[in-house]
C-alpha positions in Angstrom: 0.0 0.0 0.0 1.3 3.4 -0.9 2.1 6.4 1.3 0.5 9.6 0.2 1.6 13.0 1.5 -0.4 16.2 0.9 1.3 19.4 1.8 -1.5 21.7 3.0 -0.8 23.1 6.4 -1.4 19.8 8.2 -0.1 16.8 6.2 -2.2 13.7 6.0 0.0 10.6 5.7 -1.8 7.5 4.6 -0.4 4.0 5.0 -1.3 0.6 6.3 -1.6 2.0 9.9 -4.3 4.4 8.8 -4.2 8.2 8.3 -2.1 10.3 10.6 -2.4 14.1 10.9 1.1 15.5 10.8 1.3 19.2 12.0 3.6 21.6 10.1 3.6 24.0 13.0 7.0 25.1 14.2 8.5 26.0 17.6 6.9 29.2 18.8 8.6 32.3 17.6 10.5 30.5 14.8 9.9 30.5 11.1 10.6 27.8 8.6 11.1 28.5 4.9 12.2 25.1 3.8 9.8 23.3 1.4 9.5 19.5 1.3 11.6 19.5 -1.8 14.3 21.5 -0.1 14.3 19.1 2.8 14.5 16.1 0.5 17.5 17.7 -1.3 19.3 18.5 1.9 18.7 14.9 3.2 20.1 13.5 0.0 23.2 15.7 0.4 23.7 14.8 4.0 23.2 11.0 3.4 22.1 10.3 7.0 22.8 6.7 8.1 19.4 6.5 9.7 17.7 6.6 6.3 20.2 4.5 4.3 18.8 1.8 2.1 15.3 3.2 1.7 13.8 3.3 -1.8 13.1 6.8 -3.1 9.3 6.5 -2.6 9.7 5.1 0.9 12.2 7.8 1.8 9.7 10.5 0.6 7.1 8.8 2.8 9.2 8.9 5.9 10.3 12.5 5.3 6.7 13.6 4.8 5.8 12.1 8.2 8.2 14.6 10.0 8.0 18.3 10.7 10.9 20.7 10.0 11.6 22.8 13.1 14.0 25.6 13.8 15.6 25.9 17.2 17.6 28.8 18.6 21.1 28.4 20.1 21.1 26.8 23.5 17.6 25.4 23.2 16.8 22.2 25.1 15.0 20.0 22.6 15.1 16.7 24.6 15.3 16.3 28.4 16.9 13.4 30.2 14.4 11.4 32.2 11.4 12.7 30.3 9.3 10.6 27.9 11.1 9.9 24.6 8.3 11.0 22.4 10.2 12.5 19.5 13.1 11.6 17.2 15.3 14.3 15.7 17.4 14.4 12.6 19.7 17.4 12.6 19.6 19.2 9.2 21.8 22.2 9.9 23.6 23.8 12.9 25.0 21.8 15.7 23.6 20.0 18.8 25.1 17.9 21.6 23.9 15.4 24.2 24.7 15.7 27.9 23.8 14.2 31.2 23.4 15.8 34.6 25.1 14.4 37.7 23.4 14.0 41.0 25.3 17.2 42.1 23.9 19.1 39.1 27.0 19.1 37.0 26.5 18.9 33.2 28.7 16.3 31.4 28.8 16.7 27.6 28.9 13.2 25.9 28.4 13.4 22.2 28.3 16.2 19.6 25.7 15.8 16.9 26.5 17.3 13.5 24.1 17.7 10.5 22.9 14.3 9.2 23.0 12.6 12.6 19.9 11.7 14.7 19.1 12.2 18.4 16.5 10.8 20.6 16.8 7.2 19.3 14.8 5.8 22.2 11.7 7.1 20.5 12.0 4.1 18.2 11.5 1.6 21.0 8.1 -0.1 21.0 7.9 0.1 24.8 7.5 3.7 26.0 10.7 4.9 27.7 12.5 8.1 28.8 15.3 9.9 27.1 18.6 8.6 28.4 20.3 11.9 27.7 19.4 15.6 27.2 19.9 17.2 23.8 20.7 20.9 23.3 21.5 23.1 20.4 25.0 24.7 20.3 24.1 27.0 17.4 20.8 28.0 15.7 19.7 24.6 14.2 17.1 23.0 12.0 15.9 19.5 12.7 13.4 17.1 11.1 11.2 15.9 13.9 9.0 12.8 14.1 6.5 12.0 16.7 7.2 8.6 18.4 3.9 7.0 17.1 4.6 8.0 13.6 8.2 6.7 13.6 7.3 3.4 15.2 4.7 2.9 12.4 7.4 3.7 9.8 9.8 1.3 11.5 7.3 -1.5 11.3 6.7 -0.9 7.7 10.4 -0.3 6.8 12.5 -2.6 9.0 15.7 -1.1 7.5 15.1 1.9 9.8 15.6 -0.3 12.9 18.6 -1.9 11.3 20.1 1.5 10.7 19.3 2.6 14.3 21.2 -0.5 15.6 24.2 0.4 13.4 24.2 3.9 14.9 24.0 2.5 18.4 27.0 0.3 17.5 28.9 3.3 16.4 28.4 5.0 19.7 29.5 1.8 21.5 32.7 1.8 19.3 33.3 5.5 20.3 32.9 4.5 24.0 35.4 1.7 23.5 37.9 4.0 21.8 37.5 6.6 24.5 38.5 4.1 27.2 41.4 2.8 25.2 42.7 6.3 24.8 42.2 7.0 28.5 44.3 4.0 29.3 47.1 4.2 26.8 47.4 7.8 25.5 48.9 10.8 27.1 46.8 13.8 28.1 48.1 15.9 25.3 47.4 13.1 22.8 43.8 12.8 24.0 43.2 16.5 23.8 44.7 16.7 20.3 42.5 13.8 19.2 39.4 15.4 20.6 40.1 18.7 18.9 40.7 16.8 15.6 37.4 15.0 15.9 35.5 18.2 16.7 37.2 19.9 13.8 35.6 17.4 11.5 32.1 17.7 13.0 31.8 21.3 14.2 34.9 23.2 12.9 34.4 26.5 11.1 36.8 27.0 8.2 38.4 30.4 8.0 41.3 31.8 5.9 44.0 31.0 8.4 42.6 27.6 9.6 39.8 26.0 11.5 37.9 27.5 14.5 36.2 25.4 17.2 33.9 27.0 19.8 34.3 25.0 23.0 35.1 26.1 26.5 38.2 24.8 28.4 35.9 23.0 30.8 34.1 21.2 28.0 37.4 20.3 26.3 38.8 18.9 29.6 35.6 16.8 30.0 35.8 15.5 26.4 39.4 14.4 26.7 39.1 13.2 30.3 41.8 15.5 31.6 41.9 18.2 34.3 41.3 21.9 33.6 44.9 22.5 34.6 46.1 20.3 31.8 44.1 22.4 29.3 45.4 25.6 30.7 49.0 24.5 30.5 49.1 22.8 27.1 52.0 23.5 24.8 52.5 20.5 22.7 49.3 20.1 20.6 48.9 21.8 17.2 46.1 24.1 18.4 46.0 27.5 20.0 43.3 29.1 22.2 42.4 32.6 21.1 41.8 35.4 23.5 38.1 34.4 23.7 38.2 31.5 26.1 35.7 29.4 24.1 37.5 29.6 20.8 40.3 27.2 19.7 42.1 27.5 16.4 44.3 25.3 14.3 46.3 27.1 11.7 47.1 25.7 8.3 50.7 25.2 9.2 49.8 23.4 12.4 51.2 26.1 14.6 52.0 24.9 18.1 51.2 27.7 20.6 48.6 29.0 23.0 47.4 32.5 23.6 45.8 33.7 26.9 45.4 31.9 30.1 42.7 29.8 31.8 
């Protein structure tokens, strides 16, 4: 049975589970100028792993079941411990996941660049809560699916669940690599590796190199080192600019640091 999407304010997605009303309303105060065709073109460009292997018609059906929402910088779009009722696919901007310790400290865990999903627990058939919180680091756009819609899609297109398992496996591999690095690499090596990874996902290219916006505390947490190690670094090919939350890597891999912690 086909999946028909009509774009008229509220989309009506028809499928074997029956019609579902999909609202195109956005987060209050935000505007969205992306048409369904623009969303589809951007998704094809990003090539998200979550949607790999879907036939063109099936992909159009899944995209039509979501809503495109714009979030301002530092917006909390999913909260740890609250019902996992939405799945997010980041289209532009940058988001990250974090957890909060019993003492109220925020621990950043994963950075989520465009093309990556967040809120994967919304795909589980048994209702559950978000394991982590998700916040935007910059103004961001996401394709958002309600949990009941995405579960219906996953039953019709099992490849979605397979892709989700592969993504979960990637996170497990990252967790493994983190612990290996913590055991066998020096502090400077771990910091340099974290900065290199962040440069690929969140770096901003400029004429003289790559700029990463991250605080010393966040960098220390990512690399599992002390803040004193970050403040005293000299041997990594990065330098911290006068603004504490900006790190730069020059094209000639200049090894220096400006400013103090």
